[in-house]
N, C-alpha and C positions, 0 to 999 in steps of 0.2 A: 452551433449558434454562437456568434460573437458575443463576448461578455460586455457588460456595461462599461467596465474600465477600459477595455480594448477600444470601444467606440469613442472614449474620451481622450485617447492618446494617439500620437503619431508614430509611425514605424521608425525604428532607429536607423534603418539603412538609408532612407532618402526622405527625411522630413520636409525638405525644401519642395520637392515635387508634389508631395502630399498637400501641404498648405497652399502651394501655388495653384493647384487645381481647384481647391475649394474657394480661393480668392477669385479665380476666374469665373466660377459659377455665380458667386455673389455679385460680381460686376455685371455679368450677363443678365442676372435676374433684375438688378436695378434698372439697367438700360431697357430691358424688355418690358418690365412693368410700367416704366414711365411712358414708353412709346405706346403700349397697348392702352393704358389709361387715357392718354391724350386722344387716341382715336375713338375709344368706346364711349367717352364721356362719363359723367357721374349722375347722381340723382338729380332729377329735375326739381328745382325749388329748394335744394339743400337737404341737410339731414333732418330738419324739422318737419319736412313733408313726407318722410319715409313712413310707409304703412306699418302698422303694428305687427303684421305678419312677418315682416323682415326681422324685427327685433326678436320675435319669438323663435324664428328659425336660427338666428345667430345665437340666442341664448341656449337653445337645445344643442347646438354644435359644441358649445363650451361645456355644457353639463355632461355630454357624452364622454368627455375626456377627463372628468374628475376622478373616475376610477378606471383607469386603463386595464384592459384584460391582457394578461401575459399568457399567450397561447402558443404551445410548442408546435402547432400545426403550421405556423409561419416559419419559413426557413431562416430568414435573417432578421426580420422585424422584431424588435423586443416586445411590441404590443400590437394588439389587433384594433387599431383606431377606426372609428366609423364616421368621422367628420366629413369624409368625402361626399357622402349623401347630401349633406346640407350645403357644402361648397358648390357642387354642381347645380343643385336646385336654385341657389342664390344667383349663380352666374347666368342661367338661362331665364331667370325671372327679373332680376334687377340689374344685371350687368357685371362687367369684369371687376371694377374697383370694389364694390361691396363684397363680392366673392373673395377677393384678395384679403380684405380686412378680416372676414370671418375665418378664412384659412389660417392666416398668420396668427390670429388670436388663439385659435385652437392648438396650433403647433407650439406656441410659447407656453401655454398652460400644460400641454402634454410633456414638454421638455422639463418643466419644473417638477412634474409628477415622477418622472423617471430619472431625475437628477443628472440631466445632461450638462456637459460643460458649456461655457458661453459660446465658444467657436462652433461646437456641434449644433447648438440651437440655431446659430446664424446660418450654418450650412443647410440645415433642414428647412428653415424659412425660405432660403434662397432657391434651393433645388425644386421645392414644391411650388414656389412662386413662379419660377421659370416654366415648370410643367403646366401651370395654370395659364400662362401666356400662350403656350402652344395649344392648349385645349380651347381657349377662347377664339383663337384664329381659325381653328378647325371648325368650331361651331359657327362662327360668323361666315365662313366660306360656304357652308352647306345649307344652313337654315335660310329659308326664303325671307323671313322677317325676324327682326330682333325681338319682337313681342311674342311671348309664349302663348301658343294656341293649342298645342297638343297635336299638331298635324303629323302625318306619317313621316314626312321629310324631316321635320324638327326632331321627331323621335330618333330617326336614323342619325341626325346630327349630334344628339346627346350621346348616343352610344359611341360614335366616332370620337367625340371630344373626350369622353371618359377613358377610352382606349388610349388616346394620345397622351392624356395626363399620366396614366399608369405606365406606359412604355417610357416616357421621358423621365419620370421620377425614378423608375427602376434602373434605367441605364445610367443615370448620373450617380446614384448610390453604388451601383456595381463598379463603375470606374474608380470611385474612391476606395472601395474595398479591394479592387484589383491592385491598386498602388500599395496597399498594405500587405496583401497575401501573395502577390505574384501570379494569381490565377487570372486567366483571360477574362476581360470584362463581359464578353459575349456569353461565355459559359455561366458566369455569375448571374447575368440578367435572365437567362433561360431558367436557371435553377430557382431564382426568385419568383419568376412568373408562374412556374409550375406549382409552387407552394401557395401562391396568393391569388391566382386568377379567379377562383370561385368566389372569394370574399369580395374582390374588386368588382366582379361582374354583378354580384348581388347589389352592391352599393350603387353602381351606375343605373341598374334597372329600377331601383326605388326612387332615384332622383326625379324623373318626370312625374311620378305620382305625387311627390311632395310639392313640386312646382305647380301642378294643377290645383292642389289643395290650397296653396298660398294665394293663387289668383282668385279663388272663390271666396274663402273665408278663413280667418285665423283660427276659428274653431276646428276646421278641417285639418289645419296644420297641427293643432294640439292632438287631434285624433290620430293623425298619421304617425305621431311619435310612438304609438303602441306597436305597430308592426316593425318599425325601425329598431326600437329597443328590444323587440323580441329577437331580432338578429343578434343584438348585443348579448341577450340572455343565453342564446344558444352557444355563442362563443364562450361566455362565462361558464356555462355548464361543461363545455368541452375542456376548459382550463381546469375546472374542479375535478373532473374525471382524471385528467392527466396528473393532477396533484395527488389524487388517491392512489394512482398507479405508482407514484414515486415515494409514497410514505407508508410507514408501518401502521396498520390499523389498530394495533394494541397500544402503542406508546405515542403515536402521532409524530414520531421522528421520521427522518428520511429512511428509506430502505436502501438496499445496495444500489439499485438502479439510480435512484435520486441522488445518492451520495456520489456516485461516479460522475453524474452530470455537474454537480457542484464542484467537485475536485477538478474536473477537466477545465471548467471556467477559471478557477483560481490558478491552475497551472499555466493557462494561456496568459493571464495577467502577469504572473510571476516571470514567465519567459520574456515578456515584453519589457518589464521593468527591472529584470535581473535581481529579483528578490527571492526569498525562500518560502516554502510551504511545508508545513509539518502534517503528516498523516499518522494517526495513532489508532491502534486497535486494542480494546480492552476485552479480556476474557475472564469471566467470573469464575471463581473457584467453588467447587462443590455445589453448583447450582442444581445439578441432577439430584443431589441428596435432598434439597428442599422440595422438589417435585415429588420425590418418592415418599418422603416422610410426612409432608403436609398437604400434598395435592397440587395439581397444576393450577388451580385457581389462586392459591397463595403464591405460587411461582409467578403467575401473571401480575398479581398485585405488586410483587417485589420489583418486577421489571418496570412497571408504571411509576412506582415511587422513585426508582433510580433515574428514570427519564426526567422526572420533575426536578430532582437534585441537580442533574447535569445541565438543565436548561435554565436554572435560576441564576440570575445575575451574571449571565455570560456576556463577554464582549461582543459588540456588533461584528458580524462577519464570521464568527466562529460557528461552524455547523456540526451537528451531531446526528448520528444515524444508529438505528437498531438493526443489526444485520440478521437478526433471527437468533432464537435460542438464548444463549448467555453471552453474546458478543455485541459490543458497541464499537462504533468508529467515530473519530473526531478529525476535523481538518481545520487548520488555522494558518494564516499566512502573515508575513511581515506587513503586508498592506493592511491587514486587519488589526495590527498592533502586536503581533507575536514577536518576541525578541529572543526567547530561549525555548527550543523544543522540549528540553528536559523539564522546564518549569511547567509546561503544559501537562506533562505526565504527573508531576508532583501535585498539581491542582486536581487532576482526576483522582489520584490516590487519596487526597485529603477529603474528597467528598464521599469516599467509602468508609472513612474512619468511624463515623458515628453509626450506631446500630439503627436499623429500620424497624419501626414498631408497626405491626399489622394486627390490629385488634388486641388480643391478649398475648401475641407472640412477638418477641424481640429477636431479630435476626442480625447476626454479625456477618457482614459482607466483605469479601476480600477478592482480589483479582490481580492479574498480571497485564502489564501494558507494554506493547511493542511500538517503537517509533521509527519512522523512515522520513527523511527530509529531502525535498527537491531543492536543488538539482543533484546534490552529492550522492544520494542513495537511489536515484532513479529519475527518468525524464518523463514518464507517463504514468497514468493511473494504475494500470495493471502491474507494472514493475514496483511502484511504491507500495501498493496494497500487499503484494506478495512479500516484499521485504519487511514491511511492518508486521505481517503475520509471522514471518520467520523470527523476528526479534521478540515477538510476544511469546512464542514457544520457547525461545532461549531463556527468557525471563522466568518462565514457568519451571523449566528444568533446573535453573539456578536457585529456585525458591526465592527469587527476588521480587521486587515490586514493579520495576520498569527497566527496559533495556533499549538502547539505540542500536539500530541494525549495523552489523559488521559483516564484511564479505566472508569471514571465517565461519559465520553461522550458517551460511547458505550451502547446504549439501547438494543442491540441485541446480547450481549455476551452470551455464553452458560449458564452461571449462571443465567443471567437475563431471558433468554428464559425459563429455568426451573421454575424460580420464577413466570414468567408470566403465565405459564401453571397451576401451583398450585393455583395462584390467580383466574384464570378463573374458575377452578373447584370449588373454594370456593364461587364464585358468581353465579354459574349456578343454585343453589337452594336457594330460599329466606330464608330458615331456617338453611342453612348450617353455622356452626360456623367458626370463624376466623376473619371476618371483623366486626369491631365495632367502636364506637365513645367514646372518652373521652371529657370532657367538662371543660373549664377553665372560671371562672366567670369574667365578666366585671363590675366594680364597679364605680358608680358615685362618683366623688372625693369630691364634696361639702358636701355630707351628708352620704357617705358610703353605699348608697342603691345599691343592686345588680340589675342591669338593664338588664343583658343578659349574654350570654355565647358564647364562640367560640367552635364549634364542631371540634375536632381534630381526624384525622384518626388513627386507630390502627389496625394492622394486625398481628395475631399470627399464624406463620407458624408451621405446625405439627412437623418439624424437627429443623428449625433454631430458633424457638421461636419468640419473638417480633421483627419485621423487621422495620428498620428506615422508617418513613413515606415518607421522601424525596426520598428514593430509590424506594418505591412503585409507587410514582407519576411519577418519571423519567422512570420507566419501563413500566408503563401502558399508559402514555399519547400519545405514538406513535402507539397505536393499538386500536382496537375496545373494548378492555377490559376497557379502560378509561370511555366509555359510561356506561358500566355495573357497574363500580365502583361508578360513580356519581349517578346513579339511586339508588344503595344500600344506599349510604350516605344520599341522599335526603330523602329516605323512613325512615331511622332510625331517622334522625333529625326531620322530620315532626311528626313522631309518638311520639318522646320525647317532642316536643312542645305541642302536645295535652295532654300528660300525665302531664306536668307542669301546664297547664291551669286547668286540672281537680283537681290538688292538690292545686290550689289557687295561683299559681305563674304566674304572668303576665310578662313573660320574652320574650326577642327577641333571636333569634338563628342566629349566624353568621356562614355561611358555605362557605368554599373555593371552587371555581370552576376553571376549567382549560381552557386553550386556546381552546382545542378541543370542550369543552362544549359551549363556547361563539361563536364559529364559526358555530354552528349547529342551524338552525332555528327550528328544532324539539325539541330542549331543552326547549324553552319557552312553547310549547304545552304540553310537558311532565310535566313541573313544574305546569302549570295551572291545569292539570288533577289531579296531586297528592295533590295539596293544597285543591282542592274541595273534593277529596276522604277522606282526614283526617279532613276536616272541621276546618281548622285553618285560622287565619287572615293573609293574605299575608303580611301585614305590620310588622308582628312579625318575618318575615324571612329576613335576611340580607345576600346578596351575596357578598363575598369578591373577588375582581379581582385585578390583578397586572398590572403595566404599561407594562411589557413585553408582557402580554397577549393582551393588546390593540394594541401594535405595530405589532403583528404578521399579522393581517389583519384588519387595522383600520376601513375601510368602513363597512365590514360585521359585525365586533364586535360591533361597535357603533349602528348599526341598531338593533341588537338583544338586546343590553343593554337597548335601548329605549323601546323596547317591554316589557322587564321585569319591567322597571320602571312604564310603563302604567298599568301593572298588580297590582302594589302596592308594589312590592318587593323593599326593600331598597338596595342601591348600595353603597358598601364601597370600596374605593381605598386603597388597601393594600400595605404595605411596602413603604409608601409614603416617598419620598426623595432619594430613591435609583435609580430612573429612570432619564431620561433626557428631558422629555417633559411634566412634570406634569401640568404646568400652562395651556398649550394648552388643555389637557384633562379635567381639571376642568372647563374650559369655555364651552366645548362641551358636557360633560357628565351630565346626571341627577344624580349626586353624592349626597348622603345624609350624607356621613361620610367619613372622611379620617383617616387612621391609621398610626401613626408615627412609623417607623421601630425601633425595639428594639436596633439596633446598635447605634442609637443616644440617646435613652432614658436612657439606663443603666448607662452610664458614664457622664450624663449631669452635675452632681455636681462637677465633677473633670475635665471636658474638656470644656473650654470656647467656643470652636468652636461648639461642639455638643449642648451646652446650647443655643447658638445663633440660631442654626438651628431649634431646638424644639420650642423656643419662637416665631420665625418667622412663623412657620407652624400653631401654635395656633392662632396667630393674623390673619393669612390668612383665617383659618377656620371661625373665627368670622366675618371677612369681607364678606365672601361668604355665610354666614348663613348655614354652615354645621357643624355637630358635629365632634369633634376630640377625638380619642381614642389613648392612648399611650400604646404601648406594652413594655414589659420588665421592669415593675416597680418592683424593687427588694428590696427596703428598704424605710423606712419612710421619709428619706431626699428627695428622688426623688419624692415620692408621694406629699409631702408638697409643693415642688417647682412647680410641675405641677398644683396643686390646686391654688397656688398664681398667676400663669400665666393665669388661666382661662380655663385649659383643662377640657373637659367634663367628660371623664371616663378614667380609667386605667385598665390594665390587666397585671398580672405577679405573681411571687411567693410570693411577699409581701402580696398578698391577699389570694391566694390559688394556688396550683399546679393543673394540669389537673387531672380530676377524672372520674371514671366510673359513670354511671347514678345513681346507688344506692348511691354511696359515695357523689355525688353532692347533692342529695336530703337530705341526713343526714346533710351535711354541711350547706345547706340552712335552715334547721330546727334549727340548732345551731345559725345561724345568726339572725333568728327571735326571739329566746329567748334572745339574747344579746340586741336586740333593744326593 
């Protein structure tokens, strides 16, 4: 359905043709109305001799449009107007000019009700005035006498006149809409008639009854208003039912279906005016705990109170929906006054700050908000809604309050889905090329001895070439492909450990593992089986885990980490210092090593704050009796400072860049010669 704003604007592509057509319709209506009025004549004796029945009919026509019914059963019409009954009855009873006056008055009143622009009001008065001219001439050509008598031929003439009015009006509006959308006007006319024929046929059928009543007594006109307004009531009931279908029964807010309809309308307006629309999704935190602890009735009361908060003093045009459960959605556009999408999110969050008091219970409510903005983050409802949902989950993972959508958050974009499929095919067969490991040495700082290496993932795509490892992990970790990738990496790493041992290198291998791996109890069983199969010492394997992985599901992760430690596998806490609960983890975890993030190490000679952090971590490691490895050692000055502070080992381009297995062994051979 075209939106109100769209109806009030011209298309950007060819506004001249658009306004030219409507001007031509207005001129044709003026000429046609003047000619038809001159031929048909007016009231005999002037307005003072008009019977009271006419004024009653005219008054009822205007009253009918004081509360227009917005009914979705109509394909394009914004409202289900019923003034056509009174217009046709007036035409066949008192003539063309009185009918034109009644029709024009009703249209003007209706246009004010639905906030039409001035030119749109003029066009509607003109196109329906022209349609009335056609209807009058059809009536005059078929009816044997201009005076209404209710004969069969006159009845046929009324039906023909009403049909002509409907066809003419529909065709003119369809041409105007065709100039906007590019759809053929014939197709638009047929679609319009298919949606409105029943309503128009009912109005035309009632018109002769009203005319007969008007010729007999104005009391009958008043009585005839009852069945006419019954039709209006039926339409109003249909509109109310549609509203119920589009609204959440608990909160009274829009549901998802209604929300989509509103957003679609705002997107159409925004595309026409080149403005922005913000779609926001709010997910409440720990709402299930409220239901579990206090009961679903209290949970429902909480949702109702939140709905009242969100709808209090909101700007006109800002729409809110309850999507079900603990999710709400919001849409606001620049045309409604929105200037900053992030300000919308802040305003939502501000309304969650104060506790909600339900009887004797005071509840603190928190939540995460995701934002997607048209046109930058999507061009249609489905895309914007999905992107806002992705941003909301990203906000929840970050323990933040609101987040704007970014492509890097989308693990299921078409590009990533293609990449995921290609990666799966590369992992389906053990000997398939593409997935490999590079190795970066870890050097003991006190004597320069190579003590180990970190295994770094490399994936060579058949078309894209080498893909960024971070993109591979982000793509795979939300699917079963992550397990396949981990198994391939572990196999390659353990095979390389055995090869180094056979070549006389007693090194340890550091392998990164994901959240998904640490949450799976089968991972420990798999690792045990592969260590036995390759015949390597479990102590030579070092698993690197991040604090974010630990926080994903601390209880289950800690349990699996303890099992790995019992196996003899070393546990390294990676990117140390970037999290927010490191001390707690160090107390609870069987950590054998901590790795200082390179963001602190690289600039420690130039940044006193970073230097203080690195020195403190080294002291902490010494106090806890765990080794400390510094990433990002890029020059001799950093290496020397780390050695002076007592750091155990370093890793970075100052020693060597990541290398293939063959290049690593050649580099090791060179190191042996130097020593």
